MARTOR-577739 format. One line per 10 residues: number of its first residue (from 1); their letters; for each residue x, y, z of C-alpha. Coordinates in steps of 0.1 Angstrom, whole numbers, plus 2048, in hexadecimal, padded with zeros to 3 digits. Example, Ala and Ser with C-alpha at 12.3 -4.5 7.8 and 13.67 -1.06 7.14 Angstrom:
<pts>
1> AS> 87B,7D3,84E ~ 889,7F5,847
</pts>
This chain:
<pts>
1> EVQLVESGGG> B32,952,190 ~ B2C,96B,1AC ~ B1E,95B,1CC ~ B16,967,1EE ~ B0A,94B,205 ~ AFC,952,227 ~ AFB,938,243 ~ AF6,937,268 ~ AD2,941,26B ~ AB9,92E,280
11> LVQAGGSLRL> AA1,92F,29D ~ AAC,93E,2BE ~ A9C,94A,2DE ~ A9B,96F,2E6 ~ ABB,979,2F7 ~ ACF,95E,2E4 ~ AEA,962,2C9 ~ AF0,957,2A6 ~ B0E,95C,28F ~ B07,960,26A
21> SCAASGFTFD> B21,95B,24F ~ B22,966,22B ~ B3B,954,214 ~ B43,967,1F4 ~ B52,95A,1D3 ~ B55,965,1AF ~ B60,989,1B5 ~ B7D,99B,1C6 ~ B70,99A,1E9 ~ B8A,9B3,1F7
31> DYAIGWFRQA> B7D,9CE,1DF ~ B59,9CD,1EC ~ B48,9DA,20A ~ B2F,9C2,218 ~ B0D,9C9,228 ~ AF4,9B5,23C ~ ACF,9BB,235 ~ AB0,9AC,243 ~ A8C,9A9,238 ~ A70,9A0,250
41> PGKGRDGVSS> A4F,992,242 ~ A3B,9AE,232 ~ A57,9C8,236 ~ A72,9D7,220 ~ A96,9CE,220 ~ AA8,9E0,23C ~ ACD,9E6,240 ~ ADD,9D6,25F ~ B02,9DC,25C ~ B1E,9E1,243
51> ISTSDGVTYY> B43,9DE,243 ~ B5D,9F0,22D ~ B77,9DE,219 ~ B9B,9DD,227 ~ B98,9F0,248 ~ B79,9DE,253 ~ B66,9FD,260 ~ B43,9F2,26A ~ B22,A04,26A ~ B02,9F9,27C
61> ADSVKGRFIM> ADD,A01,27C ~ AD1,A10,29C ~ ABB,9F2,2A2 ~ AD9,9DA,2A5 ~ AF4,9F1,2B2 ~ B05,9E2,2D0 ~ AF6,9C0,2CA ~ B04,9B6,2A7 ~ B28,9B5,29C ~ B32,9B2,278
71> SRDNAKNTVY> B55,9A7,26D ~ B66,99A,24E ~ B82,982,247 ~ B90,98B,225 ~ BA7,96D,225 ~ B87,957,226 ~ B71,96D,210 ~ B58,96D,22C ~ B45,986,242 ~ B34,97F,263
81> LQMNSLKPED> B18,98D,276 ~ B19,985,29B ~ AF6,98B,2A9 ~ AF2,98D,2CF ~ AD5,995,2E6 ~ ABD,98C,2CA ~ A9A,999,2CB ~ A7A,98C,2BA ~ A7B,9AC,2A4 ~ A9C,99F,296
91> TAVYYCAADR> A88,983,284 ~ A8E,986,25F ~ AA0,978,241 ~ AC3,985,242 ~ AD6,98D,222 ~ AFA,996,21C ~ B03,9AB,1FE ~ B22,9B9,1ED ~ B27,9DD,1E4 ~ B44,9E9,1CE
101> FLTTSYSGSH> B43,A0B,1DF ~ B37,A0D,203 ~ B18,A23,201 ~ B0F,A24,226 ~ B0A,A47,231 ~ B03,A59,252 ~ AE3,A6E,254 ~ AED,A81,272 ~ ADC,A69,28A ~ AE0,A47,27B
111> YVFYPNEYDY> AF0,A34,25F ~ ADD,A2F,23E ~ AE2,A11,228 ~ AD9,A10,203 ~ AD0,9EC,1F8 ~ ACB,9F8,1D4 ~ AF0,A00,1D2 ~ AFC,9DD,1D9 ~ B08,9C8,1BC ~ B05,9A5,1C8
121> WGQGTQVTVS> AED,993,1E1 ~ AEB,972,1F2 ~ ACC,95D,1F5 ~ AC6,965,219 ~ AC4,951,23A ~ AA6,951,251 ~ AAA,95C,275 ~ A8D,957,28D ~ A8E,963,2B0 ~ A73,955,2C7
131> T> A66,964,2E7
</pts>
């Protein structure tokens, strides 16, 4: 059974930090790119970051660039999202997802993420940033 399980969410004050984890099982983790997405109440699911398979190249949305750091540990089948300098607008449910072929593209000014291309999804973890 394929599983992606997020953890590490919670309530934090603006300016604080959180570290999300996503533990994967049931598929060959090394063969999949992983993405983080988030969905705020009443809004669509937005791409936050993604990471390639073996070389660990990362891509970030402009809204989190310089504040969030994504990494993966293939030995532990886990990806992480270190979130620093959090803002109230970062409040959302955060999801990790696995993509057999990294579909992140560059528009010329920013990276574009394609949630419909991802094969597997976690259940999400709530991140709330208070003022």
